[in-house]
C-alpha positions as CSV (number, residue, x, y, z in Angstrom):
1,M,0.0,0.0,0.0
2,P,1.2,3.6,-0.6
3,E,2.6,5.6,2.2
4,V,0.3,8.2,3.7
5,Y,1.4,11.6,5.2
6,I,-0.2,12.2,8.5
7,S,0.6,15.2,10.6
8,D,1.1,14.8,14.3
9,E,-2.1,16.7,15.1
10,V,-4.2,14.5,12.7
11,A,-2.5,11.4,14.2
12,D,-3.7,12.6,17.6
13,V,-7.3,13.0,16.4
14,I,-7.2,9.6,14.7
15,N,-6.0,8.1,18.0
16,L,-8.8,9.9,19.9
17,Y,-11.6,8.4,17.8
18,S,-10.0,5.0,17.2
19,S,-12.4,3.1,19.4
20,I,-15.5,4.3,17.6
21,E,-17.1,1.7,15.3
22,P,-18.3,3.0,11.9
23,T,-22.1,3.5,11.5
24,S,-24.2,5.0,8.8
25,N,-26.5,6.8,11.2
26,V,-25.2,10.4,11.5
27,H,-26.8,11.1,14.9
28,S,-25.4,8.0,16.4
29,L,-22.0,8.6,15.0
30,L,-21.8,12.2,16.1
31,F,-23.1,11.4,19.6
32,K,-20.3,8.8,20.0
33,K,-17.8,11.3,18.8
34,S,-19.1,14.0,21.2
35,K,-18.8,11.6,24.2
36,T,-15.3,10.6,23.1
37,L,-14.3,14.3,22.6
38,L,-15.6,15.1,26.1
39,A,-13.7,12.2,27.6
40,G,-10.6,13.3,25.7
41,H,-10.9,16.7,27.2
42,Q,-11.2,15.3,30.7
43,S,-8.2,13.1,30.2
44,K,-6.2,15.8,28.4
45,H,-5.9,13.8,25.2
46,P,-4.0,15.9,22.7
47,G,-6.4,15.0,19.9
48,S,-9.2,16.7,21.8
49,A,-7.3,19.9,22.0
50,V,-6.8,19.8,18.2
51,E,-10.5,19.5,17.6
52,I,-11.5,22.1,20.2
53,T,-9.0,24.8,19.1
54,S,-10.2,24.4,15.5
55,W,-13.9,24.1,15.9
56,F,-15.3,25.2,19.4
57,P,-16.1,28.9,19.0
58,A,-15.2,30.0,22.5
59,L,-11.7,28.4,22.3
60,V,-10.7,28.7,18.6
61,G,-7.0,29.3,18.4
62,E,-6.3,28.6,22.1
63,S,-3.5,26.5,23.4
64,A,-3.9,23.0,24.8
65,Y,-3.0,24.4,28.2
66,E,-5.8,27.0,28.0
67,I,-8.3,24.4,26.6
68,F,-7.6,21.8,29.3
69,N,-8.0,24.5,32.0
70,T,-11.4,25.6,30.7
71,N,-14.6,24.0,31.7
72,F,-16.0,21.9,28.8
73,E,-19.3,20.1,29.0
74,L,-21.2,17.6,26.8
75,E,-23.1,20.3,25.0
76,D,-19.8,22.0,24.1
77,A,-18.5,18.7,22.7
78,Q,-21.7,18.3,20.7
79,L,-21.4,21.8,19.3
80,T,-17.8,21.2,18.4
81,V,-18.5,17.9,16.6
82,S,-21.5,19.4,14.9
83,R,-19.4,22.1,13.4
84,I,-16.7,19.7,12.3
85,H,-19.2,17.9,10.1
86,G,-20.9,21.0,8.6
87,F,-23.8,21.5,11.0
88,S,-24.4,24.8,12.8
89,N,-25.3,23.3,16.1
90,W,-26.4,20.1,17.8
91,A,-30.1,20.8,17.3
92,E,-29.5,20.4,13.5
93,V,-28.0,17.0,14.2
94,E,-30.9,15.9,16.3
95,N,-33.4,17.1,13.6
96,S,-31.4,15.4,10.8
97,P,-32.6,12.0,9.4
98,L,-29.3,11.6,7.7
99,E,-27.9,8.2,6.9
100,L,-24.4,8.2,5.3
101,Q,-24.2,6.9,1.8
102,Q,-22.0,3.8,2.2
103,E,-20.5,3.7,-1.3
104,F,-19.4,7.3,-0.9
105,E,-17.9,6.6,2.5
106,K,-16.0,3.6,1.0
107,A,-14.7,5.8,-1.8
108,V,-13.4,8.3,0.7
109,D,-11.6,5.6,2.6
110,Y,-10.1,4.0,-0.5
111,L,-9.0,7.5,-1.7
112,L,-7.3,8.4,1.6
113,N,-5.6,5.0,1.8
114,G,-4.2,5.6,-1.7
115,N,-5.9,2.4,-3.0
116,V,-6.1,3.4,-6.7
117,S,-7.3,0.1,-8.2
118,V,-10.0,-0.5,-5.6
119,L,-11.3,3.1,-5.9
120,Q,-11.3,2.8,-9.7
121,N,-13.4,-0.4,-9.5
122,L,-15.8,1.2,-7.1
123,L,-16.2,4.3,-9.3
124,I,-16.7,2.2,-12.4
125,E,-19.4,0.2,-10.6
126,Y,-21.1,3.4,-9.2
127,P,-20.2,6.2,-11.7
128,Y,-22.3,8.8,-9.9
129,L,-19.7,8.8,-7.0
130,A,-17.2,10.9,-9.0
131,K,-19.6,13.8,-8.8
132,S,-21.3,13.0,-5.5
133,H,-21.2,15.2,-2.4
134,S,-20.9,13.9,1.2
135,Q,-24.2,13.5,3.1
136,F,-22.7,15.7,5.8
137,P,-23.9,19.3,5.4
138,H,-20.4,20.4,4.4
139,Q,-21.2,18.6,1.1
140,A,-17.5,17.8,0.3
141,T,-16.8,15.9,-2.9
142,L,-14.1,13.3,-3.3
143,L,-11.9,16.1,-4.8
144,H,-12.4,18.1,-1.6
145,Y,-11.1,15.1,0.4
146,C,-7.9,15.4,-1.7
147,A,-7.5,18.9,-0.4
148,S,-7.3,18.0,3.3
149,N,-9.0,21.1,4.5
150,G,-12.4,21.8,6.0
151,I,-13.3,18.1,6.3
152,E,-13.3,15.8,9.3
153,T,-9.9,16.2,10.9
154,E,-9.1,12.5,11.0
155,R,-9.5,12.4,7.3
156,Q,-7.0,15.2,6.6
157,V,-4.3,12.8,5.4
158,V,-2.3,12.7,2.1
159,P,-1.4,9.5,0.3
160,N,1.8,9.8,-1.6
161,N,0.1,8.8,-4.8
162,L,-2.5,11.6,-4.4
163,L,-1.8,13.1,-7.8
164,E,-2.6,9.8,-9.5
165,L,-5.8,9.6,-7.5
166,V,-6.8,13.2,-8.6
167,D,-6.2,12.2,-12.2
168,L,-8.4,9.2,-11.7
169,L,-11.2,11.3,-10.3
170,L,-11.0,13.8,-13.1
171,D,-10.9,11.2,-15.8
172,L,-14.1,9.6,-14.3
173,G,-16.0,12.9,-14.2
174,S,-15.2,14.7,-11.0
175,D,-15.9,18.5,-11.3
176,K,-13.2,20.9,-10.3
177,Q,-15.8,23.6,-9.9
178,S,-17.9,21.8,-7.4
179,T,-17.9,23.6,-4.0
180,M,-18.3,22.5,-0.4
181,K,-19.7,24.6,2.5
182,V,-17.1,25.5,5.1
183,Y,-15.6,28.5,6.9
184,N,-18.8,30.5,6.2
185,G,-18.5,30.2,2.5
186,S,-18.4,27.8,-0.5
187,Y,-15.0,26.7,-1.8
188,T,-13.6,24.5,-4.6
189,A,-11.1,21.8,-3.9
190,H,-8.4,24.1,-5.4
191,D,-9.4,26.9,-3.0
192,L,-8.9,24.6,0.0
193,A,-5.8,22.8,-1.2
194,S,-4.0,26.1,-1.7
195,T,-4.3,26.9,2.0
196,S,-4.0,23.4,3.5
197,A,-1.0,22.5,5.6
198,H,-1.3,18.8,4.8
199,P,-0.4,18.8,1.1
200,Q,2.3,21.3,2.0
201,G,3.7,18.9,4.6
202,A,3.6,16.1,2.0
203,G,5.4,18.3,-0.6
204,L,2.5,18.2,-3.0
205,T,0.8,21.6,-2.8
206,T,2.1,23.1,-6.1
207,A,1.4,20.0,-8.2
208,L,-1.9,19.4,-6.6
209,C,-3.1,22.9,-7.1
210,K,-2.0,22.8,-10.7
211,K,-4.2,19.7,-11.3
212,L,-7.2,21.2,-9.4
213,K,-7.0,24.7,-11.1
């Protein structure tokens, strides 16, 4: 399998959520993640600080020291996890009937693992996936997952064959002009890749942005 670039911060978040079993029910998944985030704050898990400093409005940009010395309740964890996935608040999660589209989720996993052949077979079997958007309200496409910015933190990883994967997606119909909803706006994969630390860390930003332009 290809090597995958994972920053220390993303590795901490992956470790934080490692005990959560996948489920297609969005409410169930995000509730489990909220409980795990809360427990992580209580135990001072570094992955919880990464999530909170990025997505909890009252502590955005704060240090781990400040985060772990600030009271943080379940409703705070729920708000944080809601915002990570494109919801405005937990009430939107509770009112959502969403079930994740399993073929799309598989495609994301194959993409981020760098598994070109299996991803290609899946996209040939389900051609609509190349243009599909995530069921989460951020509405990321597979190309957005290549940009490693604005999506679920644990998925902000960069396989070393990313450029080959982008070529595959474009050849099979992915649209470079498709946008996702994040950071109070709508952005293409190119927009997000150009400001993402993860392709930069993998040494792929220039080549990736050229393909996504």
